[in-house]
C-alpha positions, 0 to 999 in steps of 0.5 A: 507405534510399530515404526517408532519401536523399530527405529528405537530398536535400531538406535541400540545397535551402532552397526545399524546406524547407517541402515537407520539413516537410510530408513529415515531418509526414505520416510522423509522423502515419502512424507515430502511427496505426500505433502507436495501432492496435497499442496498441488491438489489444494491449489488445483482445487482453488484454480478450478473454483476460480475458473468456474466463478469466471465462467459463471459471470460470463454465462449468468444473464443476471450477473452484471460483472465479469470476473478475472483473477491473476496468479503470480510466481512466488519467486519471479524471474526477470525476462526483459533487459535492464533499463539503464535509467533504473540505476537512478531509483532507490527502493524503501521497503518499510513496515513490520516484517510479517513474512521474512521470506516474502520480503527477501524475495522482493529484495532479490526481485528488485535487485534482479531488475537493476535496482542498486539501492534497496533499504529495509526499515522496520521496528522489528528485531530481525537479522539483516536481509541480503542485497539490502541495507537493513535499518531497525528503528525503536518503536515510538513511545508516543501513541498516535491514532494509528501507526503513523508515528512508527511510519514516520520513524522508519521512513525518515530513517531510511530516507536519511541514507539516500542522497537528496537528488535520487528518485525513491519508490517508497513501498511497504513490507507486505507489497511487491511490484511484479511488473518489471516493465513498470519498475523500469519505467518509474524514472521515465514516468516520474520525469514526465510529471512536472509541477509549478507548485512544488519546490523541486518542480516535480509531482509526487506519485501515489497509488489509487485505493479506496480514498474518496475525493470528498475526504480532504487529504485522503491520499493513500500512504501505501506507496509514494514516488518522489525525489528523496529531498521531497519525501524528506520534507514530507516526513519531517513532522513531529509525532502525534499524541492520541490524547492531545488529538482527541482533546481538540476534537468536539464530535459525537463519540458515535463517529469513532470506532476502536479497532482490534489492533488499538487504532482508531477509525473515523466513520465516513460522513460528510461531517467527518470529511472536515477532518483533514489530519485524522488518519495517518495518510491525511497527516502526511499529505497535509505535511506535503502541502505544507513542506513540499510546495513553494507556498504553504497550502496546508489546511487546519486539522479541522475545518468548520462546516462552512469552510468545508466546500472551499477547503475541498476546492483547494484540495482538488486544486492540489490534486490536479497540480501536484500529484500523479496517480497510478492504479495498482493493476498497472504495477501488478502490485501484490499484497500479502494482506488477507483483505483487499478492501483498500483496492478500488476493485473491491468496490466494483458492483453492478450499481457503480455505473447507475450512480457514479458520483458517490463512487468518486474514488481517487483512481487514475481515471478519475484523476485524469478526468479532473485534469482534462474535464473542466466540468468534472471538479464542478460535479464533485463540488455540487455533489458534496454540497448536496449531501446532508451533514450525516450522510454516510459515505463508503 
């Protein structure tokens, strides 16, 4: 109170304004020093906690896990020389702008790594980003089961600004790839994966997450790598109407759960694995099977129980021949989202090696096993066939 009255007193005298500015400047600097010291102590406390957690995993004889953590710079700096092939790469950053500074720094980072074409596509009203083309799309008036209609709109509008033959890395606004060597290597990685089934002769790149191999078309839509023409075909599909979709579903309502954000979740059981287009990522991958392959290998949106096993076999064949999988850890992929249950590492536990079949998620290792181990696909099919109709999957 005394300080406030003192500053008010100084404001009455013009000849003391200079002194007043000095006082305010000093107070601002003191406040800044205090704030920085608090930030440092908070971060330091977190580091110490994580280090203790890591040590406890090593020394605790009852623990079946080893713990590790990573710390990324908020403003990354490039270390290695720019690879000339990177000029062939375009990056789409799509989705709601939850943190504009984070998105801008991601743009700056990709630009410093040699990426010349970066496009931001969103439904949010935002000022144009620097070093990138900003596209603002109207939100879809048609309400889907999730955010798939806005996802389609923002992505296809960005793709329409990219030449067909260019390679595209399609990411989200809450993601950043920190590994600059991985960014530089993307054109080489993509060129090494060919397919006899796709129209452009190339596989589409995806990242592993908590997708289950038993759930048909459950390929993550968090990140795609593909030629622009391939992705344009994939995202060229009509909007989905929630009411029409539910009218075509005859299933116990207990299988469905409405989230707080208004989107719908389908509880994972063997019976619900028959739904090949319920989630947005399933809808998109089925579109890939329909529009990007030489032959239409898409599935009906709902299979009968007797059709499920044959549909699963067809799906595994597409995985083997038409995609390649990259683990998020290989890219140093960072998410600003508050939860991590979309990552395979979230499901690591001490029992995962005791009964590994139920944990068959679409990791890079499992994808490579599907490619090289002739018995691996048969293991998946036999396990799926052994499950009861209402068996819960995780």
